[in-house]
N, C-alpha and C positions, 0 to 999 in steps of 0.2 A: 851713637848708633840708635836707630829706630827700634821701637818695641818689636819683639819677635814672637813667633808662635812655633811650637813643635808640631810637626805633622808627618804623616807617612804617605808617600805616593805609591800606589799600586800600578804597575806597568805590565801590560801584556804585549809581547812582541810576536806577531805571527808572520812577518816578512823579514827574513834575514838580511835583506838588502838595506834595511833601515838601521841596522846596528851601528854602523859607523857614525851616522848622523846623531843617533841617540847618545853615543859616547861623547861626541863633541858638545852637545847641549849639556850633558851632565858635567863635563869638564868646565864649561862656562860658569856653572853654579856651584863648583866644588867648595867654595868658601862657606857655603851654607850646609853642606852635606855632612851629617853625623856618621852615616854608614849606609851601605847597601848590600843586599843579598840577592843573588840571581839563582833561579832554579830552572834548569832545562826540563821540559816535559816532552820527551821524545815521542811518546805514544800519540800525542795530539799535535806534534810538530810546532810547538810554541815555546817561548821562554817567559818565565814569570820573574819580575824584578820588584823588590820593595826598596824604597829609598827613604830613609829617615832624614828629616831636615829640621833645622832651627833657623828660621829666616823671617823677615818682614812679610806680612800678608801679600803685598804686591809681588814680591819675588817668588813666593810659592805659587801664586796664580799664574805668573808669567812662565815659570818652569813647567807646570802642568799643561798650560796651553801650548807651548812649543812642542812638548813631547806628544801631546794628543794630535797635533797637526801632521805628524809623520805618517806616511803610508804604511798600513799594516801594524800600527801601534795604537793602543788605547791606554788612557791613564785616568785614574780617579784619585782624589785626595781625601784623607781623613785627618781632620784637625783635632788637636788636643786642647784642653783648657789651660795648659801650661803656657805662661808667657814669661818673657825675660827681656834683657837688654842685648842679647846676642853675644855676650862675653862668656861663653862656656869654654872650658880648658882646651877642647879639641881645636878651636879656631887658630891656636898658635902653632899647631902641628897637624897640617891637613894630610889625610891619607891619600895614597896614590890610588886612582881609580883603575881597576883591572878591566880589560876589554873582554867582551863576549866574542869568542873567535869562531863560533859556528852554531848550528841549530841545536846540537845536543852535546852532552858531555860523555866522554868514553866511560863505559862501565868498568869498575874494578873487578878483577878476577877473584872468585871465591874458591878456586880449586885447591891450591896449596902455596905455601910460601917457600922461599929459598931453603929454609931449614927443614922442610918436609912436613910441617904440621898442617893437617887439613883444616879447612874452614877459615883460614886467615886471609885477610884482604891483601891484595897486591898493593904495596905502598909506593911503587915506582911511578905512579901517575903524575903527569906534570901539573895537575890541578891542586896541589897542596897550597894551603894558605901561606902567604909570605908577609913579612913585616912591612908596614907602610914606611916610606922614607920621605924626607923633605929634601929640598934642593941641596942642602949641605951634605947629603948622603948619610946622615946619622939616622938611626931608627927612632921612631916616635915612642914616647913613654906613655 
């Protein structure tokens, strides 16, 4: 495998219609993705996504270029000085990429919980983290 670099892609999504295409591109490059974090910013009607990758330079450039060509999406890349051969432990157990399903995430209630204690967050939100799985159905370690 070619020498790889660790990098972070910063992605700003201002057009919700581009989300499906963005997820397809990320899926194409999933073998290089270490992890990603999405933050909905409903006050500005945008979504912020950071994608950590360990990939050859040409793959990182291609990924950023494809994402940046999407309408209503911009992307910038920050490269680290860390290099390697691409054989990090996560490559054998790739995480499932979760889809962004809308322009903003529902806010959790701060009123009270089922047991009546005030100030507790409502944990019935469907946005809980889930374990990543592989095709065999087992959870990644």
